[in-house]
C-alpha positions in Angstrom: 0.0 0.0 0.0 1.2 3.5 -0.8 1.7 5.9 2.0 1.7 9.7 2.0 2.5 12.4 4.6 0.3 15.4 3.8 2.9 17.7 5.4 5.3 16.6 2.6 2.9 17.2 -0.3 1.9 20.3 -2.2 -1.6 21.5 -1.3 -2.9 20.6 -4.8 -1.7 17.0 -4.3 -3.4 16.7 -0.9 -6.6 18.1 -2.5 -6.5 15.5 -5.3 -6.1 12.7 -2.9 -8.9 13.9 -0.7 -11.4 14.7 -3.4 -10.7 11.5 -5.2 -11.2 9.3 -2.2 -13.9 11.2 -0.2 -16.5 10.7 -2.8 -19.2 11.0 -3.9 -19.9 14.3 -2.3 -23.3 16.2 -2.4 -23.2 19.5 -4.1 -24.7 22.5 -2.3 -25.9 25.2 -4.8 -25.9 28.3 -2.7 -27.5 31.7 -3.3 -26.7 34.8 -1.2 -27.3 38.5 -1.6 -24.1 40.4 -2.5 -22.7 43.0 -0.2 -22.0 45.0 -3.4 -25.0 46.3 -5.3 -27.3 43.7 -3.7 -27.1 41.3 -6.6 -27.8 37.6 -6.2 -24.6 35.5 -6.0 -24.9 31.8 -6.8 -22.2 29.1 -6.5 -21.8 25.4 -6.0 -19.8 23.8 -3.2 -19.0 20.1 -2.7 -17.4 20.4 0.8 -21.0 20.2 2.1 -22.9 17.8 4.4 -25.3 17.2 7.3 -24.2 18.1 10.8 -27.3 17.6 12.9 -31.0 17.0 12.4 -32.2 18.5 15.7 -31.4 21.3 15.4 -31.2 21.0 11.6 -27.7 22.1 10.9 -25.7 21.7 7.6 -22.1 22.5 7.0 -20.3 24.4 4.1 -16.6 24.7 3.8 -15.7 27.5 1.5 -12.1 28.0 0.5 -10.4 31.4 0.5 -8.0 32.7 -2.1 -4.9 34.4 -0.7 -6.7 34.8 2.6 -9.7 36.7 1.0 -13.2 35.4 1.5 -15.2 34.2 -1.5 -18.4 36.1 -2.3 -20.7 33.4 -0.8 -19.1 33.2 2.6 -18.7 37.0 2.8 -22.3 37.6 1.9 -23.7 34.8 4.2 -21.7 36.0 7.2 -22.6 39.6 6.5 -26.3 39.1 6.2 -26.6 35.9 8.3 -28.7 34.3 5.5 -28.4 31.9 2.6 -30.4 29.4 0.6 -28.9 26.0 -0.1 -30.3 24.0 -3.0 -29.7 20.4 -3.8 -28.0 20.0 -7.1 -29.9 17.6 -9.4 -29.5 16.2 -12.9 -31.9 18.7 -14.5 -30.1 21.8 -13.3 -26.5 20.6 -13.0 -25.2 22.2 -16.2 -26.5 25.6 -15.1 -25.2 25.0 -11.6 -21.7 24.3 -13.1 -21.9 27.6 -15.0 -22.1 29.5 -11.8 -18.7 28.2 -10.7 -17.3 31.0 -13.0 -15.2 33.7 -11.2 -17.1 37.0 -11.5 -16.8 40.4 -9.7 -18.8 40.6 -6.5 -21.3 43.0 -8.1 -22.2 40.6 -10.9 -24.7 37.7 -10.7 -23.6 34.2 -11.8 -27.2 33.5 -12.5 -27.0 35.7 -15.5 -24.8 33.0 -17.1 -27.7 30.5 -16.8 -31.3 30.0 -17.7 -32.3 29.6 -14.1 -35.1 31.8 -12.6 -35.4 33.1 -9.0 -38.3 32.9 -6.6 -39.0 34.7 -3.3 -38.1 32.9 -0.1 -40.4 32.5 2.8 -38.3 33.2 5.9 -35.1 34.9 4.5 -34.4 37.8 2.3 -32.3 35.8 -0.1 -34.0 34.7 -3.3 -34.0 31.0 -4.2 -33.7 29.2 -7.5 -37.2 28.3 -8.8 -36.1 25.2 -10.7 -34.5 23.4 -7.7 -36.5 20.4 -6.4 -35.2 20.9 -2.9 -34.1 24.1 -1.2 -33.3 25.0 2.4 -33.7 28.5 3.7 -30.9 29.0 6.2 -29.5 31.3 8.9 -25.8 31.3 9.7 -25.4 29.6 13.1 -21.5 29.7 13.3 -18.6 30.7 11.2 -15.1 29.3 11.9 -11.9 30.3 10.2 -9.7 27.4 9.2 -6.1 28.5 9.3 -3.1 26.9 7.6 0.3 26.3 9.2 1.3 29.9 8.4 -1.6 31.3 10.3 -3.4 32.4 7.1 -7.2 31.6 6.9 -7.5 29.0 4.2 -11.3 28.4 4.4 -14.5 29.4 6.1 -16.5 26.7 7.8 -20.1 27.8 7.9 -22.7 26.0 10.0 -26.1 27.0 8.8 -29.4 26.3 10.5 -32.3 25.3 8.2 -35.3 27.4 9.1 -37.6 26.5 6.2 -37.7 23.6 3.7 -39.2 23.5 0.1 -39.5 20.1 -1.6 -41.1 19.4 -5.0 -44.1 17.1 -4.8 -42.8 14.6 -7.3 -39.8 13.7 -5.2 -41.7 13.3 -1.9 -43.6 10.3 -0.6 -46.1 12.1 1.6 -47.5 8.9 3.1 -44.2 7.7 4.5 -42.4 11.0 4.8 -39.6 9.9 2.5 -37.6 11.5 -0.2 -37.8 9.5 -3.5 -34.1 9.4 -4.3 -34.6 8.0 -7.8 -37.0 10.8 -8.6 -34.8 13.5 -7.0 -31.6 12.2 -8.8 -29.1 14.3 -6.9 -25.7 14.8 -8.6 -22.5 14.2 -6.7 -19.0 15.5 -7.2 -16.1 13.2 -7.7 -12.5 14.3 -8.6 -11.5 16.8 -11.2 -14.3 17.4 -13.7 -16.1 14.1 -12.9 -19.6 14.0 -11.5 -21.9 11.1 -10.7 -25.6 10.4 -10.6 -27.5 7.7 -8.6 -26.9 4.3 -10.0 -27.4 1.0 -8.1 -29.5 1.5 -4.9 -29.6 -1.3 -2.4 -30.4 -1.8 1.3 -28.4 -3.1 4.2 -30.2 -3.6 7.5 -28.3 -2.1 10.4 -27.5 -4.4 13.3 -29.4 -3.8 16.5 
C-alpha cells in the first residue's frame, strides 16, 4: 500500500487525494445577496454535508484565495442568511456555469437560464427550478487557518429554518424523499460527476 505524509505534499496534491477518495460528495448550490449592489450571487460547493437533524444544521466549507473570503461566505456571514439548494440532474449544467469567477457585483445566475423565486423566511431569493431548497440562517462561522496562520477556508454551520420540496420527489404517506426521482448529482474528482446508480439496502444491526 502507498503511504503519504500530507505535510510533505503540495496543497494541490493533498486536494487531489482527498477529493478522489472522499466521494461521492453532495453539491450545495448556494444563493446569497451580495454586499455589493445587492445582486444575487450563486455558486456550487461540494465540501458540504449534514451536521445535525435536531437542530437542523448543515455545513459548508468555502475556501479562500490568498486569505480573501469568497463572495458566498462574505455575503452569508454579513447578512446571516443563505439558501442552499440540492444539485440535481436537471439543473447541474446551469449549476456548473455558476462556478465561474465573476466580480462581486455581478450575478452568476446571468450565465444560466435559471429563474429566481422569493423565499419565505429569509431575504435571499431562491432558484425556482431546484427540487429541494433550504432557507438557512448562519449559526456559526469558523476560520480554518493553515500552518502559516493564514485563513484558508471558512467553515459555515447553517441552521435550516424552512424547507421546500417538489411534490414529485416526496412520498407524503411515508415522509420519505424519493431518491430515484430527485436524482441528486455528486461531485467526484477533477471534472467528474456522478448520478445515482445501483441502490440497495443493508439492515443495520441492533
